[in-house]
C-alpha positions as semicolon CSV with decimal commas, in nm:
position;residue;x (nm);y (nm);z (nm)
1;X;0,187;0,872;-1,470
2;X;0,391;0,627;-1,264
3;X;0,233;0,729;-0,933
4;X;-0,115;0,663;-1,072
5;X;-0,022;0,310;-1,178
6;X;0,141;0,240;-0,843
7;X;-0,163;0,384;-0,662
8;X;-0,399;0,162;-0,862
9;X;-0,198;-0,152;-0,779
10;X;-0,156;-0,059;-0,411
11;X;-0,526;0,027;-0,381
12;X;-0,619;-0,304;-0,538
13;X;-0,397;-0,495;-0,293
14;X;-0,544;-0,307;0,005
15;X;-0,902;-0,359;-0,111
16;X;-0,844;-0,730;-0,165
17;X;-0,675;-0,781;0,172
18;X;-0,940;-0,588;0,365
19;X;-1,239;-0,706;0,161
20;X;-1,336;-0,354;0,056
21;X;-1,438;-0,176;-0,261
22;X;-1,132;-0,017;-0,423
23;X;-1,296;0,327;-0,416
24;X;-1,282;0,331;-0,036
25;X;-0,902;0,369;-0,042
26;X;-0,781;0,715;-0,139
27;X;-0,431;0,854;-0,107
28;X;-0,518;1,020;0,225
29;X;-0,696;0,719;0,374
30;X;-0,523;0,556;0,670
31;X;-0,523;0,182;0,720
32;X;-0,700;0,247;1,048
33;X;-0,975;0,436;0,860
34;X;-1,024;0,123;0,650
35;X;-1,056;-0,098;0,957
36;X;-0,713;-0,255;0,915
37;X;-0,509;-0,380;1,207
38;X;-0,139;-0,463;1,237
39;X;-0,187;-0,811;1,091
40;X;-0,372;-0,665;0,793
41;X;-0,090;-0,415;0,741
42;X;0,165;-0,696;0,761
43;X;-0,021;-0,892;0,491
44;X;-0,059;-0,581;0,274
45;X;0,313;-0,505;0,306
46;X;0,404;-0,861;0,205
47;X;0,183;-0,841;-0,101
48;X;0,320;-0,498;-0,199
49;X;0,675;-0,630;-0,162
50;X;0,595;-0,927;-0,386
51;X;0,409;-0,718;-0,644
52;X;0,685;-0,460;-0,683
53;X;0,992;-0,668;-0,597
54;X;1,096;-0,440;-0,312
55;X;1,172;-0,468;0,060
56;X;0,986;-0,251;0,311
57;X;1,219;-0,223;0,609
58;X;0,984;-0,028;0,837
59;X;0,620;-0,128;0,776
60;X;0,505;0,066;1,084
61;X;0,604;0,388;0,906
62;X;0,330;0,327;0,650
63;X;0,017;0,490;0,793
64;X;-0,170;0,601;0,480
65;X;-0,220;0,477;0,127
66;X;0,001;0,766;0,010
67;X;0,282;0,646;0,239
68;X;0,271;0,307;0,068
69;X;0,258;0,460;-0,282
70;X;0,544;0,702;-0,207
71;X;0,755;0,423;-0,063
72;X;0,702;0,201;-0,367
73;X;0,774;0,490;-0,602
74;X;1,099;0,573;-0,421
75;X;1,213;0,210;-0,411
76;X;1,130;0,137;-0,774
77;X;1,314;0,449;-0,898
78;X;1,637;0,312;-0,753
79;X;1,625;0,012;-0,987
């Protein structure tokens, strides 16, 4: 399933950026729950953009892991 592959990649990026085990990030986890701040989110967004070749116009709208996965899925379907 496409969403599962996107989730795995997004979760890996988040875990790497925040220095966490991948299992800590679920679809319903917020970046705040993971101890991330605005700079962490900025770095995560940059890495997601590079990984998927997309542009995230409104990074502040991404509050949860699911938000990031849904955004990537929507953007990559347009290509």
